[in-house]
TORKOL-4160 file (C-alpha; in steps of 0.2 Angstrom, whole numbers, padded with zeros to 4 digits, m for minus):
432
<pt num="1" X="0174" Y="0155" Z="m0190"/>
<pt num="2" X="0160" Y="0143" Z="m0189"/>
<pt num="3" X="0164" Y="0127" Z="m0185"/>
<pt num="4" X="0157" Y="0113" Z="m0199"/>
<pt num="5" X="0148" Y="0096" Z="m0192"/>
<pt num="6" X="0150" Y="0079" Z="m0205"/>
<pt num="7" X="0138" Y="0065" Z="m0199"/>
<pt num="8" X="0143" Y="0047" Z="m0204"/>
<pt num="9" X="0149" Y="0033" Z="m0198"/>
<pt num="10" X="0167" Y="0036" Z="m0191"/>
<pt num="11" X="0186" Y="0026" Z="m0187"/>
<pt num="12" X="0199" Y="0030" Z="m0183"/>
<pt num="13" X="0215" Y="0024" Z="m0172"/>
<pt num="14" X="0216" Y="0037" Z="m0157"/>
<pt num="15" X="0232" Y="0032" Z="m0149"/>
<pt num="16" X="0250" Y="0019" Z="m0156"/>
<pt num="17" X="0244" Y="0000" Z="m0153"/>
<pt num="18" X="0253" Y="m0016" Z="m0157"/>
<pt num="19" X="0232" Y="m0022" Z="m0158"/>
<pt num="20" X="0220" Y="m0011" Z="m0169"/>
<pt num="21" X="0210" Y="m0028" Z="m0170"/>
<pt num="22" X="0206" Y="m0020" Z="m0155"/>
<pt num="23" X="0209" Y="m0004" Z="m0151"/>
<pt num="24" X="0201" Y="0008" Z="m0163"/>
<pt num="25" X="0185" Y="0021" Z="m0157"/>
<pt num="26" X="0168" Y="0017" Z="m0172"/>
<pt num="27" X="0155" Y="0030" Z="m0172"/>
<pt num="28" X="0143" Y="0022" Z="m0182"/>
<pt num="29" X="0132" Y="0039" Z="m0180"/>
<pt num="30" X="0146" Y="0047" Z="m0179"/>
<pt num="31" X="0150" Y="0068" Z="m0181"/>
<pt num="32" X="0168" Y="0073" Z="m0185"/>
<pt num="33" X="0169" Y="0092" Z="m0182"/>
<pt num="34" X="0183" Y="0103" Z="m0190"/>
<pt num="35" X="0187" Y="0123" Z="m0189"/>
<pt num="36" X="0204" Y="0132" Z="m0195"/>
<pt num="37" X="0209" Y="0116" Z="m0204"/>
<pt num="38" X="0208" Y="0107" Z="m0186"/>
<pt num="39" X="0198" Y="0095" Z="m0178"/>
<pt num="40" X="0187" Y="0100" Z="m0165"/>
<pt num="41" X="0179" Y="0086" Z="m0159"/>
<pt num="42" X="0174" Y="0067" Z="m0163"/>
<pt num="43" X="0159" Y="0055" Z="m0156"/>
<pt num="44" X="0142" Y="0053" Z="m0155"/>
<pt num="45" X="0130" Y="0062" Z="m0166"/>
<pt num="46" X="0118" Y="0062" Z="m0153"/>
<pt num="47" X="0128" Y="0070" Z="m0142"/>
<pt num="48" X="0141" Y="0082" Z="m0151"/>
<pt num="49" X="0126" Y="0091" Z="m0162"/>
<pt num="50" X="0121" Y="0097" Z="m0144"/>
<pt num="51" X="0136" Y="0105" Z="m0140"/>
<pt num="52" X="0138" Y="0114" Z="m0159"/>
<pt num="53" X="0122" Y="0120" Z="m0163"/>
<pt num="54" X="0125" Y="0134" Z="m0174"/>
<pt num="55" X="0137" Y="0123" Z="m0182"/>
<pt num="56" X="0136" Y="0123" Z="m0203"/>
<pt num="57" X="0131" Y="0100" Z="m0206"/>
<pt num="58" X="0136" Y="0092" Z="m0218"/>
<pt num="59" X="0127" Y="0074" Z="m0220"/>
<pt num="60" X="0136" Y="0058" Z="m0227"/>
<pt num="61" X="0125" Y="0047" Z="m0217"/>
<pt num="62" X="0126" Y="0028" Z="m0226"/>
<pt num="63" X="0145" Y="0033" Z="m0228"/>
<pt num="64" X="0162" Y="0029" Z="m0218"/>
<pt num="65" X="0173" Y="0046" Z="m0213"/>
<pt num="66" X="0190" Y="0041" Z="m0209"/>
<pt num="67" X="0208" Y="0049" Z="m0207"/>
<pt num="68" X="0217" Y="0053" Z="m0223"/>
<pt num="69" X="0227" Y="0039" Z="m0228"/>
<pt num="70" X="0246" Y="0041" Z="m0229"/>
<pt num="71" X="0258" Y="0034" Z="m0243"/>
<pt num="72" X="0275" Y="0030" Z="m0236"/>
<pt num="73" X="0284" Y="0028" Z="m0252"/>
<pt num="74" X="0283" Y="0034" Z="m0272"/>
<pt num="75" X="0287" Y="0043" Z="m0286"/>
<pt num="76" X="0279" Y="0056" Z="m0293"/>
<pt num="77" X="0291" Y="0061" Z="m0308"/>
<pt num="78" X="0286" Y="0040" Z="m0314"/>
<pt num="79" X="0267" Y="0047" Z="m0313"/>
<pt num="80" X="0266" Y="0044" Z="m0332"/>
<pt num="81" X="0275" Y="0028" Z="m0334"/>
<pt num="82" X="0265" Y="0016" Z="m0322"/>
<pt num="83" X="0258" Y="0001" Z="m0332"/>
<pt num="84" X="0276" Y="m0001" Z="m0341"/>
<pt num="85" X="0275" Y="m0017" Z="m0345"/>
<pt num="86" X="0288" Y="m0033" Z="m0341"/>
<pt num="87" X="0304" Y="m0030" Z="m0333"/>
<pt num="88" X="0314" Y="m0031" Z="m0314"/>
<pt num="89" X="0320" Y="m0018" Z="m0304"/>
<pt num="90" X="0338" Y="m0014" Z="m0312"/>
<pt num="91" X="0331" Y="m0014" Z="m0328"/>
<pt num="92" X="0316" Y="m0008" Z="m0327"/>
<pt num="93" X="0326" Y="0009" Z="m0321"/>
<pt num="94" X="0338" Y="0008" Z="m0333"/>
<pt num="95" X="0326" Y="0006" Z="m0351"/>
<pt num="96" X="0308" Y="0016" Z="m0341"/>
<pt num="97" X="0314" Y="0027" Z="m0327"/>
<pt num="98" X="0330" Y="0036" Z="m0332"/>
<pt num="99" X="0323" Y="0042" Z="m0348"/>
<pt num="100" X="0307" Y="0050" Z="m0339"/>
<pt num="101" X="0318" Y="0055" Z="m0327"/>
<pt num="102" X="0327" Y="0069" Z="m0339"/>
<pt num="103" X="0311" Y="0076" Z="m0344"/>
<pt num="104" X="0311" Y="0086" Z="m0329"/>
<pt num="105" X="0325" Y="0097" Z="m0330"/>
<pt num="106" X="0310" Y="0107" Z="m0337"/>
<pt num="107" X="0301" Y="0113" Z="m0324"/>
<pt num="108" X="0284" Y="0119" Z="m0334"/>
<pt num="109" X="0286" Y="0101" Z="m0334"/>
<pt num="110" X="0287" Y="0095" Z="m0319"/>
<pt num="111" X="0272" Y="0108" Z="m0312"/>
<pt num="112" X="0260" Y="0100" Z="m0324"/>
<pt num="113" X="0264" Y="0084" Z="m0319"/>
<pt num="114" X="0262" Y="0089" Z="m0302"/>
<pt num="115" X="0246" Y="0095" Z="m0303"/>
<pt num="116" X="0243" Y="0077" Z="m0309"/>
<pt num="117" X="0252" Y="0069" Z="m0297"/>
<pt num="118" X="0242" Y="0076" Z="m0283"/>
<pt num="119" X="0226" Y="0074" Z="m0291"/>
<pt num="120" X="0226" Y="0058" Z="m0291"/>
<pt num="121" X="0230" Y="0057" Z="m0276"/>
<pt num="122" X="0215" Y="0064" Z="m0270"/>
<pt num="123" X="0205" Y="0055" Z="m0280"/>
<pt num="124" X="0212" Y="0041" Z="m0269"/>
<pt num="125" X="0212" Y="0047" Z="m0252"/>
<pt num="126" X="0228" Y="0050" Z="m0251"/>
<pt num="127" X="0231" Y="0068" Z="m0240"/>
<pt num="128" X="0251" Y="0064" Z="m0234"/>
<pt num="129" X="0264" Y="0059" Z="m0245"/>
<pt num="130" X="0284" Y="0053" Z="m0245"/>
<pt num="131" X="0289" Y="0056" Z="m0262"/>
<pt num="132" X="0303" Y="0054" Z="m0272"/>
<pt num="133" X="0309" Y="0071" Z="m0284"/>
<pt num="134" X="0322" Y="0069" Z="m0298"/>
<pt num="135" X="0339" Y="0074" Z="m0298"/>
<pt num="136" X="0332" Y="0093" Z="m0305"/>
<pt num="137" X="0330" Y="0106" Z="m0291"/>
<pt num="138" X="0316" Y="0112" Z="m0298"/>
<pt num="139" X="0305" Y="0099" Z="m0299"/>
<pt num="140" X="0307" Y="0096" Z="m0283"/>
<pt num="141" X="0301" Y="0117" Z="m0278"/>
<pt num="142" X="0288" Y="0112" Z="m0290"/>
<pt num="143" X="0282" Y="0098" Z="m0280"/>
<pt num="144" X="0281" Y="0108" Z="m0266"/>
<pt num="145" X="0273" Y="0120" Z="m0273"/>
<pt num="146" X="0259" Y="0110" Z="m0278"/>
<pt num="147" X="0256" Y="0105" Z="m0262"/>
<pt num="148" X="0259" Y="0121" Z="m0252"/>
<pt num="149" X="0244" Y="0126" Z="m0262"/>
<pt num="150" X="0230" Y="0117" Z="m0256"/>
<pt num="151" X="0241" Y="0116" Z="m0236"/>
<pt num="152" X="0243" Y="0098" Z="m0239"/>
<pt num="153" X="0258" Y="0089" Z="m0228"/>
<pt num="154" X="0271" Y="0084" Z="m0239"/>
<pt num="155" X="0285" Y="0072" Z="m0236"/>
<pt num="156" X="0298" Y="0076" Z="m0252"/>
<pt num="157" X="0316" Y="0077" Z="m0260"/>
<pt num="158" X="0329" Y="0077" Z="m0273"/>
<pt num="159" X="0334" Y="0061" Z="m0276"/>
<pt num="160" X="0352" Y="0061" Z="m0277"/>
<pt num="161" X="0364" Y="0052" Z="m0286"/>
<pt num="162" X="0381" Y="0055" Z="m0295"/>
<pt num="163" X="0387" Y="0036" Z="m0304"/>
<pt num="164" X="0377" Y="0022" Z="m0312"/>
<pt num="165" X="0363" Y="0035" Z="m0322"/>
<pt num="166" X="0362" Y="0041" Z="m0336"/>
<pt num="167" X="0372" Y="0062" Z="m0337"/>
<pt num="168" X="0361" Y="0071" Z="m0337"/>
<pt num="169" X="0354" Y="0061" Z="m0320"/>
<pt num="170" X="0371" Y="0063" Z="m0313"/>
<pt num="171" X="0375" Y="0079" Z="m0300"/>
<pt num="172" X="0389" Y="0077" Z="m0287"/>
<pt num="173" X="0393" Y="0077" Z="m0270"/>
<pt num="174" X="0395" Y="0095" Z="m0264"/>
<pt num="175" X="0381" Y="0098" Z="m0276"/>
<pt num="176" X="0371" Y="0085" Z="m0269"/>
<pt num="177" X="0372" Y="0092" Z="m0253"/>
<pt num="178" X="0372" Y="0108" Z="m0256"/>
<pt num="179" X="0354" Y="0105" Z="m0270"/>
<pt num="180" X="0349" Y="0096" Z="m0252"/>
<pt num="181" X="0355" Y="0109" Z="m0240"/>
<pt num="182" X="0345" Y="0126" Z="m0250"/>
<pt num="183" X="0330" Y="0114" Z="m0252"/>
<pt num="184" X="0329" Y="0110" Z="m0236"/>
<pt num="185" X="0330" Y="0131" Z="m0229"/>
<pt num="186" X="0317" Y="0134" Z="m0240"/>
<pt num="187" X="0304" Y="0121" Z="m0237"/>
<pt num="188" X="0308" Y="0110" Z="m0221"/>
<pt num="189" X="0295" Y="0113" Z="m0210"/>
<pt num="190" X="0291" Y="0128" Z="m0218"/>
<pt num="191" X="0271" Y="0128" Z="m0219"/>
<pt num="192" X="0266" Y="0111" Z="m0218"/>
<pt num="193" X="0281" Y="0105" Z="m0227"/>
<pt num="194" X="0293" Y="0093" Z="m0221"/>
<pt num="195" X="0313" Y="0088" Z="m0233"/>
<pt num="196" X="0314" Y="0071" Z="m0234"/>
<pt num="197" X="0335" Y="0067" Z="m0236"/>
<pt num="198" X="0333" Y="0057" Z="m0253"/>
<pt num="199" X="0350" Y="0045" Z="m0261"/>
<pt num="200" X="0339" Y="0033" Z="m0274"/>
<pt num="201" X="0350" Y="0018" Z="m0266"/>
<pt num="202" X="0367" Y="0015" Z="m0261"/>
<pt num="203" X="0371" Y="0009" Z="m0281"/>
<pt num="204" X="0368" Y="0025" Z="m0286"/>
<pt num="205" X="0378" Y="0036" Z="m0274"/>
<pt num="206" X="0395" Y="0034" Z="m0273"/>
<pt num="207" X="0404" Y="0036" Z="m0256"/>
<pt num="208" X="0408" Y="0051" Z="m0258"/>
<pt num="209" X="0392" Y="0058" Z="m0259"/>
<pt num="210" X="0385" Y="0045" Z="m0244"/>
<pt num="211" X="0397" Y="0055" Z="m0232"/>
<pt num="212" X="0389" Y="0070" Z="m0239"/>
<pt num="213" X="0374" Y="0068" Z="m0237"/>
<pt num="214" X="0377" Y="0061" Z="m0219"/>
<pt num="215" X="0386" Y="0076" Z="m0216"/>
<pt num="216" X="0367" Y="0085" Z="m0218"/>
<pt num="217" X="0358" Y="0073" Z="m0207"/>
<pt num="218" X="0370" Y="0073" Z="m0194"/>
<pt num="219" X="0367" Y="0096" Z="m0195"/>
<pt num="220" X="0348" Y="0091" Z="m0196"/>
<pt num="221" X="0343" Y="0077" Z="m0187"/>
<pt num="222" X="0322" Y="0082" Z="m0188"/>
<pt num="223" X="0324" Y="0080" Z="m0207"/>
<pt num="224" X="0318" Y="0064" Z="m0215"/>
<pt num="225" X="0328" Y="0052" Z="m0225"/>
<pt num="226" X="0321" Y="0039" Z="m0239"/>
<pt num="227" X="0328" Y="0027" Z="m0248"/>
<pt num="228" X="0330" Y="0008" Z="m0255"/>
<pt num="229" X="0335" Y="m0007" Z="m0249"/>
<pt num="230" X="0336" Y="m0024" Z="m0253"/>
<pt num="231" X="0321" Y="m0024" Z="m0266"/>
<pt num="232" X="0330" Y="m0037" Z="m0277"/>
<pt num="233" X="0342" Y="m0048" Z="m0274"/>
<pt num="234" X="0354" Y="m0044" Z="m0291"/>
<pt num="235" X="0353" Y="m0028" Z="m0281"/>
<pt num="236" X="0358" Y="m0036" Z="m0264"/>
<pt num="237" X="0372" Y="m0043" Z="m0275"/>
<pt num="238" X="0376" Y="m0027" Z="m0283"/>
<pt num="239" X="0377" Y="m0019" Z="m0267"/>
<pt num="240" X="0392" Y="m0030" Z="m0260"/>
<pt num="241" X="0403" Y="m0031" Z="m0275"/>
<pt num="242" X="0403" Y="m0007" Z="m0272"/>
<pt num="243" X="0404" Y="m0008" Z="m0254"/>
<pt num="244" X="0415" Y="m0023" Z="m0249"/>
<pt num="245" X="0418" Y="m0016" Z="m0233"/>
<pt num="246" X="0403" Y="m0016" Z="m0224"/>
<pt num="247" X="0392" Y="m0029" Z="m0214"/>
<pt num="248" X="0375" Y="m0030" Z="m0224"/>
<pt num="249" X="0364" Y="m0018" Z="m0237"/>
<pt num="250" X="0359" Y="m0009" Z="m0220"/>
<pt num="251" X="0374" Y="m0006" Z="m0214"/>
<pt num="252" X="0380" Y="0003" Z="m0230"/>
<pt num="253" X="0367" Y="0016" Z="m0226"/>
<pt num="254" X="0372" Y="0015" Z="m0206"/>
<pt num="255" X="0390" Y="0020" Z="m0207"/>
<pt num="256" X="0385" Y="0035" Z="m0214"/>
<pt num="257" X="0372" Y="0041" Z="m0200"/>
<pt num="258" X="0356" Y="0037" Z="m0211"/>
<pt num="259" X="0347" Y="0022" Z="m0200"/>
<pt num="260" X="0338" Y="0033" Z="m0187"/>
<pt num="261" X="0320" Y="0039" Z="m0184"/>
<pt num="262" X="0312" Y="0044" Z="m0200"/>
<pt num="263" X="0322" Y="0039" Z="m0210"/>
<pt num="264" X="0310" Y="0025" Z="m0222"/>
<pt num="265" X="0317" Y="0008" Z="m0232"/>
<pt num="266" X="0305" Y="0005" Z="m0246"/>
<pt num="267" X="0303" Y="m0012" Z="m0249"/>
<pt num="268" X="0318" Y="m0021" Z="m0237"/>
<pt num="269" X="0312" Y="m0038" Z="m0244"/>
<pt num="270" X="0327" Y="m0049" Z="m0241"/>
<pt num="271" X="0334" Y="m0044" Z="m0225"/>
<pt num="272" X="0345" Y="m0054" Z="m0211"/>
<pt num="273" X="0341" Y="m0056" Z="m0194"/>
<pt num="274" X="0355" Y="m0043" Z="m0190"/>
<pt num="275" X="0347" Y="m0030" Z="m0202"/>
<pt num="276" X="0331" Y="m0033" Z="m0192"/>
<pt num="277" X="0335" Y="m0031" Z="m0177"/>
<pt num="278" X="0348" Y="m0014" Z="m0181"/>
<pt num="279" X="0329" Y="m0010" Z="m0188"/>
<pt num="280" X="0324" Y="m0012" Z="m0171"/>
<pt num="281" X="0335" Y="m0003" Z="m0162"/>
<pt num="282" X="0337" Y="0010" Z="m0173"/>
<pt num="283" X="0317" Y="0017" Z="m0175"/>
<pt num="284" X="0320" Y="0016" Z="m0191"/>
<pt num="285" X="0304" Y="0012" Z="m0206"/>
<pt num="286" X="0300" Y="m0002" Z="m0215"/>
<pt num="287" X="0290" Y="0003" Z="m0232"/>
<pt num="288" X="0276" Y="m0012" Z="m0238"/>
<pt num="289" X="0275" Y="m0010" Z="m0255"/>
<pt num="290" X="0263" Y="m0025" Z="m0262"/>
<pt num="291" X="0260" Y="m0017" Z="m0280"/>
<pt num="292" X="0276" Y="m0013" Z="m0282"/>
<pt num="293" X="0285" Y="m0028" Z="m0277"/>
<pt num="294" X="0273" Y="m0042" Z="m0285"/>
<pt num="295" X="0276" Y="m0031" Z="m0303"/>
<pt num="296" X="0294" Y="m0030" Z="m0302"/>
<pt num="297" X="0294" Y="m0048" Z="m0295"/>
<pt num="298" X="0304" Y="m0042" Z="m0282"/>
<pt num="299" X="0297" Y="m0054" Z="m0267"/>
<pt num="300" X="0285" Y="m0052" Z="m0254"/>
<pt num="301" X="0287" Y="m0044" Z="m0238"/>
<pt num="302" X="0289" Y="m0056" Z="m0221"/>
<pt num="303" X="0276" Y="m0041" Z="m0211"/>
<pt num="304" X="0277" Y="m0059" Z="m0196"/>
<pt num="305" X="0297" Y="m0056" Z="m0194"/>
<pt num="306" X="0292" Y="m0036" Z="m0196"/>
<pt num="307" X="0281" Y="m0037" Z="m0183"/>
<pt num="308" X="0293" Y="m0049" Z="m0174"/>
<pt num="309" X="0305" Y="m0038" Z="m0170"/>
<pt num="310" X="0294" Y="m0022" Z="m0167"/>
<pt num="311" X="0298" Y="m0013" Z="m0183"/>
<pt num="312" X="0290" Y="0004" Z="m0188"/>
<pt num="313" X="0279" Y="m0001" Z="m0204"/>
<pt num="314" X="0270" Y="0011" Z="m0216"/>
<pt num="315" X="0260" Y="0006" Z="m0232"/>
<pt num="316" X="0267" Y="0014" Z="m0249"/>
<pt num="317" X="0259" Y="0013" Z="m0263"/>
<pt num="318" X="0279" Y="0015" Z="m0275"/>
<pt num="319" X="0270" Y="0024" Z="m0290"/>
<pt num="320" X="0275" Y="0022" Z="m0304"/>
<pt num="321" X="0282" Y="0002" Z="m0303"/>
<pt num="322" X="0268" Y="0002" Z="m0290"/>
<pt num="323" X="0253" Y="m0001" Z="m0300"/>
<pt num="324" X="0239" Y="0009" Z="m0290"/>
<pt num="325" X="0238" Y="0026" Z="m0283"/>
<pt num="326" X="0223" Y="0019" Z="m0272"/>
<pt num="327" X="0229" Y="0012" Z="m0254"/>
<pt num="328" X="0213" Y="0002" Z="m0251"/>
<pt num="329" X="0219" Y="m0006" Z="m0265"/>
<pt num="330" X="0233" Y="m0007" Z="m0258"/>
<pt num="331" X="0230" Y="m0015" Z="m0246"/>
<pt num="332" X="0221" Y="m0027" Z="m0252"/>
<pt num="333" X="0237" Y="m0033" Z="m0260"/>
<pt num="334" X="0244" Y="m0034" Z="m0245"/>
<pt num="335" X="0232" Y="m0044" Z="m0238"/>
<pt num="336" X="0237" Y="m0056" Z="m0252"/>
<pt num="337" X="0254" Y="m0054" Z="m0250"/>
<pt num="338" X="0252" Y="m0058" Z="m0233"/>
<pt num="339" X="0244" Y="m0076" Z="m0237"/>
<pt num="340" X="0257" Y="m0085" Z="m0249"/>
<pt num="341" X="0266" Y="m0081" Z="m0234"/>
<pt num="342" X="0252" Y="m0089" Z="m0223"/>
<pt num="343" X="0252" Y="m0074" Z="m0213"/>
<pt num="344" X="0234" Y="m0065" Z="m0209"/>
<pt num="345" X="0233" Y="m0047" Z="m0212"/>
<pt num="346" X="0217" Y="m0040" Z="m0205"/>
<pt num="347" X="0208" Y="m0024" Z="m0213"/>
<pt num="348" X="0212" Y="m0014" Z="m0198"/>
<pt num="349" X="0228" Y="m0019" Z="m0197"/>
<pt num="350" X="0229" Y="m0012" Z="m0214"/>
<pt num="351" X="0221" Y="0004" Z="m0212"/>
<pt num="352" X="0230" Y="0007" Z="m0198"/>
<pt num="353" X="0248" Y="0006" Z="m0209"/>
<pt num="354" X="0242" Y="0017" Z="m0218"/>
<pt num="355" X="0234" Y="0030" Z="m0204"/>
<pt num="356" X="0240" Y="0030" Z="m0186"/>
<pt num="357" X="0254" Y="0017" Z="m0189"/>
<pt num="358" X="0264" Y="0026" Z="m0201"/>
<pt num="359" X="0260" Y="0044" Z="m0193"/>
<pt num="360" X="0267" Y="0035" Z="m0176"/>
<pt num="361" X="0283" Y="0027" Z="m0188"/>
<pt num="362" X="0286" Y="0045" Z="m0196"/>
<pt num="363" X="0283" Y="0054" Z="m0179"/>
<pt num="364" X="0269" Y="0065" Z="m0184"/>
<pt num="365" X="0254" Y="0058" Z="m0174"/>
<pt num="366" X="0250" Y="0075" Z="m0168"/>
<pt num="367" X="0246" Y="0080" Z="m0185"/>
<pt num="368" X="0240" Y="0066" Z="m0194"/>
<pt num="369" X="0233" Y="0051" Z="m0196"/>
<pt num="370" X="0220" Y="0047" Z="m0182"/>
<pt num="371" X="0204" Y="0063" Z="m0177"/>
<pt num="372" X="0208" Y="0067" Z="m0165"/>
<pt num="373" X="0205" Y="0085" Z="m0157"/>
<pt num="374" X="0219" Y="0099" Z="m0164"/>
<pt num="375" X="0223" Y="0085" Z="m0178"/>
<pt num="376" X="0223" Y="0094" Z="m0193"/>
<pt num="377" X="0207" Y="0092" Z="m0200"/>
<pt num="378" X="0212" Y="0077" Z="m0215"/>
<pt num="379" X="0201" Y="0066" Z="m0219"/>
<pt num="380" X="0193" Y="0052" Z="m0231"/>
<pt num="381" X="0174" Y="0049" Z="m0233"/>
<pt num="382" X="0171" Y="0030" Z="m0240"/>
<pt num="383" X="0155" Y="0027" Z="m0248"/>
<pt num="384" X="0154" Y="0009" Z="m0246"/>
<pt num="385" X="0140" Y="0008" Z="m0260"/>
<pt num="386" X="0151" Y="0014" Z="m0274"/>
<pt num="387" X="0144" Y="0004" Z="m0288"/>
<pt num="388" X="0132" Y="m0011" Z="m0290"/>
<pt num="389" X="0141" Y="m0026" Z="m0282"/>
<pt num="390" X="0148" Y="m0019" Z="m0269"/>
<pt num="391" X="0129" Y="m0012" Z="m0266"/>
<pt num="392" X="0126" Y="m0033" Z="m0265"/>
<pt num="393" X="0143" Y="m0038" Z="m0256"/>
<pt num="394" X="0138" Y="m0026" Z="m0241"/>
<pt num="395" X="0117" Y="m0023" Z="m0244"/>
<pt num="396" X="0108" Y="m0027" Z="m0230"/>
<pt num="397" X="0116" Y="m0012" Z="m0216"/>
<pt num="398" X="0123" Y="m0024" Z="m0204"/>
<pt num="399" X="0141" Y="m0025" Z="m0207"/>
<pt num="400" X="0153" Y="m0022" Z="m0197"/>
<pt num="401" X="0167" Y="m0008" Z="m0201"/>
<pt num="402" X="0181" Y="m0022" Z="m0203"/>
<pt num="403" X="0170" Y="m0028" Z="m0214"/>
<pt num="404" X="0167" Y="m0015" Z="m0224"/>
<pt num="405" X="0186" Y="m0011" Z="m0225"/>
<pt num="406" X="0188" Y="m0027" Z="m0230"/>
<pt num="407" X="0179" Y="m0028" Z="m0244"/>
<pt num="408" X="0185" Y="m0012" Z="m0251"/>
<pt num="409" X="0202" Y="m0015" Z="m0252"/>
<pt num="410" X="0196" Y="m0030" Z="m0264"/>
<pt num="411" X="0183" Y="m0021" Z="m0275"/>
<pt num="412" X="0187" Y="m0004" Z="m0268"/>
<pt num="413" X="0198" Y="0011" Z="m0280"/>
<pt num="414" X="0196" Y="0029" Z="m0282"/>
<pt num="415" X="0175" Y="0026" Z="m0284"/>
<pt num="416" X="0174" Y="0023" Z="m0267"/>
<pt num="417" X="0182" Y="0039" Z="m0259"/>
<pt num="418" X="0166" Y="0049" Z="m0261"/>
<pt num="419" X="0178" Y="0067" Z="m0254"/>
<pt num="420" X="0194" Y="0071" Z="m0248"/>
<pt num="421" X="0198" Y="0086" Z="m0237"/>
<pt num="422" X="0214" Y="0092" Z="m0232"/>
<pt num="423" X="0216" Y="0105" Z="m0218"/>
<pt num="424" X="0197" Y="0105" Z="m0215"/>
<pt num="425" X="0192" Y="0109" Z="m0235"/>
<pt num="426" X="0186" Y="0098" Z="m0248"/>
<pt num="427" X="0201" Y="0091" Z="m0264"/>
<pt num="428" X="0193" Y="0077" Z="m0272"/>
<pt num="429" X="0172" Y="0076" Z="m0272"/>
<pt num="430" X="0162" Y="0061" Z="m0282"/>
<pt num="431" X="0157" Y="0073" Z="m0296"/>
<pt num="432" X="0175" Y="0074" Z="m0302"/>
C-alpha cells in the first residue's frame, strides 16, 4: 500500500521518562508517515517528504499532531447517565448506576450504547480505552465487537459482583469465573482486543468471588485487572467491616493475587504509606480521575506522593461520574486538583500521562502512546485555533507546544479535535 504523509506540527514522547518537560520530540514543520495501519517514519517535513516522493500527502499545517489519547478508566454503560445530579459515591451507585446497568441484559441495547460510546471517544481524540462493561457477558461482547469493527485497541471486561447490588446485576463466584474465562478465550489478544478481569470493587465481591477471580489472574498472567480503590472514605470504612482481617483496602486485592503489573486501580485518593509502597513494589497502576473525584466530592488525588513513590500513573475520565469524555478537559481538571494540593502539573506532564506514560504503565509502548516507527498509527490532529477565543489566546503563531496544550486543556473540548485516526484510518473529523 502507498504510504501516507501527514504534515503538521508533531509532538510526542519517543521514550519512557521521568522528565516529560525535557524529554520530548517536537517537529514544528513535521511529517508523520503511515502505511498499513502502522507508523513508518516521523521527523522534519523537508527530509521526510524527500524520502517518500510517491506518498499521498494530507496537509494539516497549522495543526498539532499527537499520539492518540489513552483513557485508563471509564464505564461504557454509564454513557447515558453522565451529568446525573448530586450524590456521593455509594448513593450515586444505588440511585443511578445500578438501575442504568440493568438495561444491558439486552444485547441490542448494549450494541446501541457501544456505538455511541465509541463515537464519543473518537470525537474527543481517545483511541485506546480501559473500560468497564456490566455483569452481562453479552454487553462485553457488544463492546469488543464495536471496537473490532474499527481495529481499535480496547481493554475491557465484564463486571463481577455477587453481593450488595440488585439481584438482576448479581452473578456468583463460579459464574463470574466461567464468564470471564470464556471472554478471555474469545477476546484477549484477538486482533487489538485485550481483556481485563473486573471485580467492580471489594464491597460487591465476596471473598469467594475474589478467590475465583484470583485463580483466573494466576492462570492468565498477561491479562489486565481493573477495579476501584479508596475513592470515598465511607467506602473505605465499609471495606474494613467486610474484610476485617486485612491490613488495608489494597491488601484485600493483594491477598487474591490482583496487585501486579497491568492491574489498574481507579482513584486511589486516600492511601496509606504502606499502600503507596506496595504500588511501587508491585508495578500496579493508579488511575487519576480528576473530574469524577470533584463531581462526587471524593477527594483530591495526591500526584506528588504518587510520583515520589515512582507509582505507574495514567489519566482517566471515569465517565459517567466523570463529567467529560475529553482527555484535554480531564488534563485541565488534573491541573486544578494539583493547584489545590499546592503542587504543579505542566501540560507536557499531563499529555505524557495520557499517551506514553499511560502506555508504559500498561506495558503497551510497542503499540500505542507514541509515534515511533512500527507502532500502531493511532493519532490525533488538534486545532489550536478552533474558535475565536483560542485564536485570540494563541494569536501571533509563536506559542510553544507547551502553551498550546495548556490553552487547549483549559479552553478545549471535542471541537479542538480536528481528526482522529485509529490504525491509520480516520474515524472522526471536523465535519461530523
